[in-house]
C-alpha positions in Angstrom: 77.9 67.3 59.1 77.5 70.9 60.1 80.4 72.3 62.0 79.7 73.2 65.6 79.5 76.9 66.6 82.5 76.5 68.9 84.5 75.1 66.1 83.7 78.1 63.9 84.7 80.5 66.6 88.0 78.8 67.2 88.8 78.7 63.5 87.6 82.2 62.6 90.5 84.2 61.4 91.2 87.4 63.2 92.4 90.5 61.4 94.1 93.7 62.6 91.1 95.6 61.2 88.6 93.8 63.6 88.0 96.3 66.4 87.4 93.5 68.9 90.8 92.0 68.2 92.7 95.2 69.0 93.8 95.4 72.7 93.8 99.1 72.8 90.1 99.2 72.0 89.3 96.7 74.7 91.4 98.5 77.3 89.9 101.9 76.5 86.5 100.6 77.8 87.9 98.7 80.8 86.3 99.4 84.2 89.9 100.1 85.4 92.1 103.1 84.6 95.4 101.8 83.3 98.7 103.6 83.1 102.1 102.3 82.0 105.4 104.0 82.8 109.0 103.2 82.0 111.6 102.6 84.7 112.1 106.4 85.0 108.3 106.8 85.7 107.6 108.5 82.4 104.2 107.7 81.1 104.1 105.5 78.0 100.4 104.5 77.9 97.1 105.7 79.4 93.8 104.0 78.5 90.6 105.8 77.6 89.0 105.1 80.9 91.8 106.9 82.8 91.9 109.8 80.3 88.1 110.3 80.6 88.2 110.2 84.4 90.9 112.8 84.7 89.7 115.0 81.8 93.0 115.0 80.0 94.2 114.1 76.5 96.8 111.5 75.8 99.0 114.2 74.2 99.2 116.0 77.6 100.3 112.9 79.5 102.4 110.7 77.3 106.2 111.3 77.9 105.6 113.2 81.1 107.0 112.1 84.4 104.3 110.6 86.6 104.5 113.4 89.2 104.5 116.2 86.7 101.6 114.7 84.9 99.6 114.5 88.2 100.0 118.3 88.6 98.7 118.9 85.0 95.4 117.0 85.5 92.5 119.5 85.3 90.4 117.5 87.7 93.1 117.4 90.3 92.3 116.0 93.7 91.9 118.9 96.2 93.5 116.7 98.8 97.1 115.3 98.8 96.8 111.6 99.7 97.2 110.4 96.1 100.1 112.7 95.4 101.8 111.8 98.6 101.5 108.1 97.6 102.9 108.7 94.2 105.8 110.6 95.6 106.6 107.7 97.9 106.2 105.3 95.1 108.6 107.0 92.7 111.1 107.6 95.6 111.1 103.9 96.6 109.9 101.8 93.6 108.3 98.5 94.6 110.0 95.2 93.8 106.7 93.4 93.6 103.0 94.2 93.3 101.6 96.5 95.9 98.2 98.1 96.4 96.7 100.9 98.4 93.3 102.6 98.9 93.6 106.4 98.9 90.9 109.0 99.5 90.1 111.6 96.9 88.6 115.0 97.9 86.7 115.9 94.7 83.3 117.7 94.9 82.3 114.6 96.9 84.6 112.2 98.8 85.7 109.2 96.8 88.2 106.3 97.3 90.6 104.9 94.7 92.3 101.5 94.7 95.8 101.8 93.2 97.7 98.7 92.1 101.3 99.0 91.1 103.2 96.1 89.4 106.8 96.2 88.1 107.2 94.3 84.9 109.6 93.6 82.1 108.1 92.4 78.8 110.3 90.2 76.5 112.3 92.4 74.2 111.4 95.6 76.0 112.7 97.8 78.8 111.3 97.4 82.3 108.5 99.6 83.6 105.5 99.8 85.9 101.8 99.0 85.4 99.4 101.0 87.4 95.7 100.3 87.6 93.1 102.6 89.2 89.7 101.3 90.4 86.9 103.0 92.1 86.8 101.7 95.7 84.4 104.2 97.2 82.1 101.6 98.8 85.0 99.7 100.2 86.6 102.9 101.5 83.4 104.1 103.1 82.9 100.8 104.9 86.5 100.9 106.1 86.1 104.5 107.3 82.9 103.6 109.2 84.7 100.7 110.8 87.7 102.8 111.7 85.4 105.5 113.3 83.6 102.8 115.3 86.9 101.3 116.5 88.2 104.8 117.4 85.2 105.7 119.5 85.0 102.3 121.2 88.7 102.3 122.0 88.6 105.8 123.3 85.7 105.0 125.6 87.4 101.8 126.8 90.8 103.5 127.7 89.6 105.4 130.7 87.9 102.5 132.6 90.9 100.3 131.7 93.3 102.8 133.2 91.1 102.9 136.4 91.1 99.1 136.7 94.9 99.0 136.3 95.4 101.7 138.9 93.1 99.9 141.4 94.8 96.5 140.9 98.2 98.2 141.4 97.0 99.8 144.7 95.7 96.4 145.9 99.0 94.7 145.1 100.8 97.6 146.8 99.1 96.9 150.1 96.5 99.7 150.0 93.8 97.4 151.4 96.2 95.5 153.7 98.0 92.3 153.2 96.4 89.9 150.8 96.5 86.1 150.7 99.0 84.6 148.3 96.3 83.3 146.1 94.7 86.7 145.8 98.0 88.3 145.0 98.6 85.7 142.2 95.2 86.3 140.7 95.6 90.1 140.8 99.0 89.7 139.1 97.3 87.7 136.3 94.6 90.4 136.0 97.2 93.2 135.8 99.0 91.3 133.0 95.7 91.0 131.1 94.8 94.7 131.7 98.2 95.8 130.4 97.7 93.7 127.2 94.2 95.2 126.8 95.6 98.8 127.2 98.3 98.0 124.6 95.6 96.8 122.2 93.5 99.9 122.8 96.4 102.2 122.2 97.3 100.3 119.0 93.7 100.5 117.8 93.7 104.3 118.5 96.9 104.7 116.5 95.6 102.7 113.6 92.4 104.8 113.6 94.4 108.1 113.7 96.6 106.9 110.8 93.8 105.7 108.6 91.7 108.9 109.2 94.7 111.1 108.5 94.6 112.5 112.1 98.0 111.2 113.1 100.1 114.3 113.5 103.9 114.1 113.2 106.1 116.6 115.0 109.0 116.7 112.6 112.5 117.9 113.4 116.0 117.2 112.3 117.3 114.2 114.2 119.9 111.4 114.1 118.3 108.0 113.9 121.1 106.5 116.0 119.8 108.5 119.0 116.4 106.8 118.6 118.1 103.4 118.3 120.0 103.9 121.6 116.9 105.0 123.5 114.9 102.0 122.2 117.8 99.6 123.1 117.8 101.0 126.7 114.0 100.6 127.0 114.2 96.9 126.0 117.2 95.9 128.1 115.0 94.1 130.7 113.2 92.2 127.9 116.5 91.2 126.4 117.8 90.0 129.8 114.6 88.1 130.5 114.9 86.3 127.1 118.7 85.8 127.5 119.3 87.5 124.2 121.9 90.2 123.6 121.6 93.2 121.3 124.5 94.3 119.1 124.3 97.7 117.4 126.4 98.7 114.4 126.4 102.0 112.6 128.1 103.9 109.9 129.9 107.1 110.7 128.7 109.7 110.2 125.0 109.0 109.7 123.1 111.9 108.0 120.2 113.5 109.7 116.6 113.0 108.7 113.3 114.9 109.3 111.3 112.8 111.7 109.1 112.6 114.7 111.4 111.2 117.4 108.7 109.5 119.5 107.1 107.8 116.5 110.4 106.6 115.1 111.3 105.2 118.5 108.0 103.4 118.4 108.9 101.8 115.1 112.4 100.8 116.2 111.1 99.5 119.6 108.5 97.4 117.8 111.0 95.8 115.5 113.5 95.2 118.3 110.9 93.7 120.6 109.7 91.3 117.9 113.3 90.3 117.2 113.9 89.6 120.9 110.7 87.5 121.2 111.7 85.3 118.2 115.4 84.9 119.0 116.4 81.7 120.8 118.3 82.1 124.1 122.0 82.9 124.0 121.6 84.4 120.5 122.1 88.0 119.3 119.8 90.5 117.7 121.7 92.9 115.5 120.5 96.4 114.7 122.5 98.2 111.9 122.2 101.8 110.8 123.7 102.6 107.4 123.5 105.5 105.0 123.5 105.0 101.2 122.0 106.7 98.2 120.4 109.6 100.2 118.6 107.3 102.6 119.3 106.1 106.1 118.5 102.4 106.6 117.8 100.8 109.9 117.8 97.0 109.8 116.9 94.7 112.8 118.0 91.0 112.3 117.3 88.0 114.5 118.5 84.4 114.5 115.1 82.8 114.8 113.3 80.3 112.7 112.5 82.7 109.9 109.2 83.4 108.1 107.9 81.1 105.3 108.1 82.8 101.9 104.3 82.6 101.3 103.7 84.6 104.5 106.1 87.4 104.0 103.6 89.6 102.1 101.1 89.3 105.0 103.3 90.3 108.0 102.3 94.0 107.7 98.6 93.4 107.4 96.3 94.1 110.3 95.6 91.4 112.9 97.8 89.0 111.1 99.1 86.2 113.4 101.4 84.0 111.4 102.1 80.4 112.1 104.2 80.1 115.3 103.6 83.8 116.2 103.9 84.9 119.8 100.9 86.5 121.5 100.4 90.1 120.4 97.9 92.6 119.1 98.7 91.8 115.5 98.9 95.6 114.8 102.5 96.5 115.7 103.9 95.9 112.2 100.9 97.6 110.6 101.5 100.7 112.6 105.2 100.6 111.9 104.6 100.5 108.2 102.1 103.4 108.3 104.5 105.5 110.4 107.4 104.9 108.1 105.3 105.7 105.1 104.1 108.9 106.7 107.8 109.8 106.9 108.0 109.2 103.1 110.1 106.1 103.7 109.7 102.5 103.0 109.7 99.3 105.2 110.4 95.7 104.2 111.3 92.3 105.4 113.8 89.6 104.3 113.8 86.1 105.8 115.1 82.6 105.3 113.8 79.6 107.1 116.2 78.4 109.7 118.5 81.4 109.3 116.4 84.3 110.8 114.6 87.4 109.7 115.6 91.0 109.0 113.1 93.9 109.2 114.3 97.2 107.8 113.1 100.7 107.0 114.6 103.5 105.0 114.1 107.3 105.5 115.2 110.0 103.1 118.1 112.2 104.3 117.7 115.9 104.6 118.4 117.6 101.2 121.9 118.9 101.1 123.3 116.3 103.5 
């Protein structure tokens, strides 16, 4: 009986001289650029696809720190998005796989999808696997969508503000006394308009961030001052939910370079979320600590917690997790983007039945 072709293929011996059996030959013609670094971000491997794309030889990259190598690449991006991302990456290494689409300003605008995965092969030291994929089509579609949202949101904000003002005038007695039923209906309208305005403002913030038009007004500041102001602004919400806020901080806390208004926006978002998800008579704790040249702000609640399979989605746009309270689904996305613009990192830890802790870290000013 003649052996089947499949049987021949399974039993065919492979040798190290067979080009098709050598992983490096296969990887050199992958559609993805592949880079491997050690735990100190020194490059240990770059496949042929990546080397051809950047116009650089392996000898010029191997052994170099990732950031130094980026500056040596002849076809260097004339923009700075990719370099900014790599700086943040090396300053705050990821604990699990993360990905980001970044624009490249070459002769023509391109988009690059970067995946970063920490790994530790058996019998070897830990390191990081980076893959780079052309995402120009996806990036262009995202950009068009963001432009549309930005224009539509901007055009909606003016009439919404007028509607809100008119409703407030009516409720204030501008047109005389109103029947109780009319007052109740106008109150419902005002609540809905306020929610729409928050959504519009969030959409405009997202559009500015994604288009690179979000300007930060950086100055030396103490994060604890931002925490105190955010706590004062949420006092009424805490009282309405019968939840107390307890603040703890290290002394002294080093200064950071930050945009006061935007950092207060981040802290207010995290605090308001914690207040919403805390049961009555419980406490939300906000702790400010300084360690290893970063200032860390952590907001912890005593709610039900977030399931482990949903933790990675909490910062995604328009995500409404199981049991989530009504909201725009953009607050945490904006918080993450603002923290990253400050060259910081944001994260979440949670345990079902024991609550959730959101935190962000910002680098301290050099010399502090």
